[in-house]
C-alpha positions in Angstrom: 91.0 98.2 109.8 91.4 94.4 110.2 93.2 92.5 107.5 91.7 89.2 106.5 92.4 86.2 104.3 88.9 85.2 103.3 87.1 84.4 106.5 90.1 84.4 108.9 92.2 87.4 110.1 96.0 87.3 109.5 96.5 87.2 113.3 94.3 84.2 113.6 96.2 82.3 110.8 99.5 83.2 112.4 98.3 81.9 115.8 97.1 78.6 114.2 100.5 78.1 112.5 102.3 79.0 115.7 100.3 76.4 117.6 100.9 73.7 115.1 104.7 74.3 114.8 105.5 75.5 118.3 107.2 78.7 117.0 106.4 81.8 115.0 105.9 81.1 111.3 108.3 82.6 108.8 107.1 85.1 106.2 107.3 82.4 103.6 105.0 80.1 105.6 102.6 83.0 106.1 102.6 83.6 102.4 101.9 80.0 101.7 99.0 80.0 104.2 97.5 83.0 102.5 98.0 81.9 98.9 98.1 78.1 98.8 97.5 77.8 95.0 100.0 80.4 93.9 103.3 79.1 92.4 106.4 80.3 94.2 109.2 81.9 92.2 112.2 79.6 91.5 114.6 81.6 93.6 112.4 81.0 96.7 112.3 77.3 96.0 116.1 77.2 95.9 116.4 79.2 99.1 114.0 76.7 100.9 116.2 73.8 100.0 119.2 75.3 101.8 
């Protein structure tokens, strides 16, 4: 079974992010790519600032 985010597979999204950044995307970056309109919890925002 292939997992997809709308019209693109997770693997395809991961490869596009990898190509744009030059390294593997983090789990947070993948989450943001999948759910761009979803608000992140405050604890995650604080961790990103470190």
